[in-house]
C-alpha positions as CSV (number, residue, x, y, z in Angstrom):
1,M,0.0,0.0,0.0
2,G,2.8,2.4,0.9
3,S,4.6,1.8,-2.4
4,Y,1.4,2.4,-4.3
5,M,0.8,5.7,-2.6
6,D,4.5,6.7,-3.1
7,R,4.0,6.2,-6.8
8,K,0.7,8.2,-6.9
9,I,1.7,11.0,-4.4
10,K,5.4,11.7,-4.2
11,W,6.9,12.9,-1.0
12,T,9.1,15.5,-2.7
13,I,6.2,17.1,-4.6
14,N,3.2,16.9,-2.1
15,P,4.7,16.0,1.3
16,I,1.7,17.2,3.4
17,K,-0.9,15.5,1.2
18,R,1.2,12.3,1.2
19,L,1.4,12.4,5.1
20,I,-2.4,13.0,5.5
21,V,-3.4,10.3,3.0
22,G,-0.9,7.9,4.6
23,I,-2.2,8.4,8.1
24,I,-5.8,8.2,7.0
25,G,-5.1,5.0,5.2
26,A,-3.3,3.5,8.2
27,L,-6.1,4.5,10.6
28,A,-8.8,3.0,8.3
29,Y,-6.8,-0.2,8.0
30,T,-6.3,-0.4,11.8
31,I,-9.9,0.3,12.6
32,I,-11.2,-2.3,10.1
33,A,-8.6,-4.9,11.2
34,M,-9.4,-4.4,14.9
35,I,-13.2,-4.6,14.4
36,V,-12.9,-7.7,12.3
37,L,-10.5,-9.3,14.8
38,M,-12.6,-8.4,17.9
39,E,-15.8,-9.5,16.2
40,S,-14.2,-12.8,15.3
41,F,-13.1,-13.3,18.9
42,R,-16.7,-12.5,20.0
43,F,-18.2,-14.9,17.5
44,F,-15.9,-17.9,18.0
45,L,-15.0,-17.4,21.7
46,P,-17.2,-16.7,24.8
47,I,-15.6,-13.3,25.4
48,K,-17.5,-10.2,26.4
49,F,-15.6,-6.9,25.8
50,D,-18.2,-4.5,27.3
51,D,-16.7,-1.0,27.8
52,S,-13.3,-2.2,26.9
53,Y,-14.4,-2.6,23.2
54,T,-14.4,1.1,22.5
55,E,-11.3,1.6,24.8
56,T,-9.4,-1.0,22.8
57,I,-10.3,0.8,19.5
58,Y,-9.0,4.2,20.9
59,I,-5.8,2.6,22.2
60,S,-5.2,1.0,18.8
61,I,-5.8,4.3,17.0
62,T,-3.4,6.1,19.3
63,I,-0.7,3.5,18.8
64,T,-1.3,3.6,15.0
65,I,-1.0,7.4,14.9
66,V,2.3,7.4,16.8
67,I,3.8,4.6,14.6
68,S,2.5,6.2,11.4
69,L,4.0,9.6,12.3
70,F,7.3,7.8,12.9
71,M,7.2,5.7,9.8
72,H,6.0,8.4,7.5
73,G,8.6,10.9,8.9
74,R,11.2,8.3,8.1
75,M,9.9,7.7,4.6
76,F,9.8,11.5,4.0
77,L,13.5,11.9,5.0
78,L,14.5,8.9,2.9
79,S,12.6,10.3,-0.2
80,W,14.1,13.7,0.3
81,K,17.6,12.3,0.6
82,K,17.1,10.3,-2.6
83,A,15.8,13.3,-4.4
84,A,18.8,15.3,-3.3
85,M,21.2,12.5,-4.5
86,D,19.4,12.3,-7.8
87,A,19.7,16.0,-8.3
88,E,23.4,15.9,-7.6
89,R,23.9,13.0,-10.0
90,L,21.9,14.8,-12.7
91,Q,24.1,17.9,-12.2
92,K,27.1,15.7,-12.6
93,E,25.8,14.2,-15.8
94,N,25.0,17.6,-17.2
95,A,28.5,18.7,-16.4
96,V,29.9,15.7,-18.2
97,A,27.7,16.5,-21.3
98,R,28.9,20.1,-21.4
99,Y,32.5,19.0,-20.9
100,E,32.2,16.4,-23.7
101,S,30.6,18.8,-26.1
102,L,33.1,21.6,-25.5
103,K,36.0,19.1,-25.6
104,N,34.8,17.7,-28.9
105,Q,34.3,21.1,-30.4
106,V,37.6,22.6,-29.4
107,N,39.7,19.6,-30.1
108,P,42.5,20.2,-32.7
109,H,40.6,18.4,-35.5
110,F,37.5,20.5,-35.1
111,L,39.4,23.8,-34.9
112,F,41.7,22.8,-37.8
113,N,38.8,21.8,-40.0
114,S,36.8,24.9,-39.2
115,L,39.7,27.3,-39.7
116,N,40.8,25.5,-42.9
117,A,37.2,25.8,-44.3
118,L,37.1,29.4,-43.2
119,T,40.4,30.1,-45.0
120,N,39.1,28.7,-48.2
121,L,35.8,30.7,-47.9
122,V,37.6,34.0,-47.4
123,Y,39.1,33.7,-50.8
124,E,36.1,32.0,-52.5
125,D,33.1,33.6,-50.9
126,Q,33.5,36.4,-48.4
127,D,29.8,36.6,-47.7
128,K,29.7,32.9,-46.8
129,A,32.8,33.3,-44.7
130,V,31.1,36.0,-42.6
131,K,28.1,33.7,-42.2
132,F,30.4,30.8,-41.2
133,I,32.0,32.9,-38.5
134,K,28.5,33.9,-37.2
135,Q,27.3,30.3,-37.1
136,L,30.5,29.2,-35.4
137,S,29.9,31.8,-32.7
138,E,26.3,30.7,-32.3
139,V,27.5,27.1,-31.7
140,Y,29.7,28.2,-28.8
141,R,27.1,30.6,-27.4
142,Y,24.5,27.9,-27.2
143,V,26.9,25.6,-25.4
144,L,27.6,28.3,-22.8
145,D,24.0,29.5,-22.5
146,T,22.7,25.9,-21.7
147,R,25.4,25.1,-19.2
148,D,23.1,25.5,-16.2
149,R,19.9,24.1,-17.8
150,E,18.5,20.6,-17.4
151,V,16.2,20.8,-20.4
152,V,15.6,23.1,-23.4
153,T,12.8,23.4,-25.9
154,I,13.1,21.4,-29.1
155,K,12.9,24.6,-31.0
156,E,16.0,25.9,-29.3
157,E,17.8,22.7,-30.1
158,I,16.7,22.9,-33.7
159,D,18.0,26.4,-34.1
160,F,21.3,25.4,-32.6
161,L,21.5,22.3,-34.9
162,K,21.1,24.6,-37.9
163,S,24.2,26.5,-36.9
164,Y,26.1,23.3,-36.1
165,L,25.1,21.6,-39.4
166,F,26.0,24.6,-41.4
167,L,29.6,24.2,-40.2
168,Q,29.5,20.5,-41.1
169,K,28.0,21.1,-44.5
170,I,30.9,23.5,-45.3
171,R,33.3,20.7,-44.4
172,F,31.6,17.7,-46.1
173,G,29.4,19.4,-48.7
174,D,26.8,17.2,-50.3
175,N,28.5,14.1,-48.8
176,L,26.6,14.9,-45.6
177,K,22.8,14.8,-46.0
178,T,20.5,15.8,-43.2
179,E,16.7,15.9,-42.8
180,I,15.0,17.4,-39.8
181,Q,11.2,17.0,-39.3
182,L,10.3,18.3,-35.9
183,N,7.4,20.5,-35.0
184,G,9.3,22.2,-32.1
185,Q,6.9,21.2,-29.4
186,G,8.2,19.7,-26.2
187,M,11.5,19.7,-24.3
188,I,14.7,17.8,-24.7
189,A,18.1,17.4,-22.9
190,P,20.4,20.1,-24.2
191,L,23.0,19.1,-26.8
192,A,21.6,15.5,-27.0
193,L,20.8,15.8,-30.7
194,Q,24.1,17.4,-31.4
195,M,26.0,14.7,-29.6
196,L,24.2,12.0,-31.7
197,I,25.0,13.8,-35.0
198,E,28.6,14.2,-33.9
199,N,28.8,10.5,-33.1
200,A,27.4,9.6,-36.5
201,I,29.9,11.8,-38.3
202,K,32.8,10.6,-36.1
203,H,32.2,6.9,-36.5
204,N,31.0,6.6,-40.1
205,V,32.6,7.2,-43.4
206,V,31.5,10.4,-45.1
207,S,32.6,10.6,-48.7
208,Q,31.3,11.1,-52.2
209,D,31.2,7.4,-52.8
210,D,29.6,6.8,-49.4
211,P,27.5,9.8,-48.4
212,L,26.2,9.9,-44.8
213,S,22.5,10.5,-44.4
214,I,21.1,11.6,-41.0
215,S,17.4,12.0,-40.4
216,I,15.7,13.5,-37.2
217,K,12.0,12.8,-36.9
218,E,9.2,12.5,-34.3
219,E,7.8,9.1,-33.8
220,N,5.3,8.1,-31.1
221,G,6.5,10.5,-28.4
222,F,10.1,10.0,-29.3
223,I,12.7,11.8,-31.5
224,R,14.3,9.3,-33.8
225,V,17.9,10.1,-34.9
226,E,18.8,7.7,-37.6
227,N,21.8,7.3,-40.0
228,N,22.9,4.8,-42.5
229,L,25.6,2.6,-41.1
230,Q,29.1,2.6,-42.7
231,R,31.5,2.3,-39.9
232,K,35.1,3.5,-40.2
233,S,37.9,1.0,-40.0
234,K,39.5,0.2,-36.7
235,L,42.3,2.6,-37.5
236,G,39.8,5.5,-37.3
237,E,39.1,7.7,-34.3
238,P,38.5,5.5,-31.3
239,S,35.1,5.7,-29.5
240,S,35.1,6.8,-25.8
241,G,31.6,5.4,-25.3
242,V,30.7,8.5,-23.2
243,G,28.2,10.2,-25.5
244,L,25.4,7.6,-25.6
245,E,25.9,6.5,-22.0
246,N,25.7,10.2,-20.8
247,I,22.5,10.7,-22.8
248,R,21.0,7.5,-21.2
249,N,21.9,8.6,-17.7
250,R,20.5,12.1,-18.1
251,Y,17.2,10.8,-19.5
252,A,17.0,8.3,-16.6
253,F,16.5,11.3,-14.3
254,L,14.4,13.4,-16.7
255,S,11.8,10.8,-17.8
256,D,10.3,7.4,-17.0
257,K,10.8,6.5,-20.6
258,K,14.2,5.1,-21.6
259,V,16.5,6.1,-24.5
260,E,16.2,3.3,-27.0
261,I,18.8,2.1,-29.5
262,A,18.2,0.0,-32.6
263,E,20.8,-1.2,-35.0
264,T,20.6,-3.2,-38.2
265,P,23.3,-4.0,-40.7
266,A,22.3,-0.9,-42.7
267,Q,20.9,1.6,-40.1
268,F,21.7,2.9,-36.6
269,S,18.8,4.6,-34.7
270,V,18.5,6.3,-31.3
271,Y,15.1,7.2,-29.8
272,L,15.0,10.1,-27.4
273,P,11.8,10.6,-25.3
274,I,10.1,14.0,-25.8
275,L,9.9,15.6,-22.4
């Protein structure tokens, strides 16, 4: 009964309501149990309770209230402690996400490729070079702006992705194909989509002969991020395994729904719950 009420009325959200409902439930259970027990004794055994009948009920109620206050106080403290620990773990996971995103974006490969593309643009198309610099600044600004946020709107993440994908399209051209079909409603963990796109680019071949296609769509309350599978050789950049695990851990605190991963010989898909 206690576990059922804990699921319906959480201590950390409605502690007073949970306490009142818990005590009322315990009292009702005690009174019914005492009446059934005493009536059973009266029926099967030649016992007369007389005035002690009501007195016994009152004593049982008093004992129940004392024990209930103690047990419910203990459950409240344990629930509060667990909520505090979960918040601390979520803060740690968010810190890891920000660290990984910043680390991946400022690593020598990213900077070299961005600056090399910018150098070519300066000579070829100055207007596009100016836009490239603006989009690069938007990428870093978003990372910094979301450093203290647990969730962002899907629209915010889409706007950020457009800046990020602009940089990648300059690098890969038509070898990288992306499709985004999201209505912008709902919330999402910040940088989650960017990390999945980055993983796809990092671990798959992107070339004229083997273009990489990434699609981002809504599907039954989830955001599906899917790419064709064409893994790099073992000599390619090694996987740290942090990205997907970090996203899983963050969503474990943000939603009852789990991040799902599906892989076939041709496709790799990740499903993020819409918050």
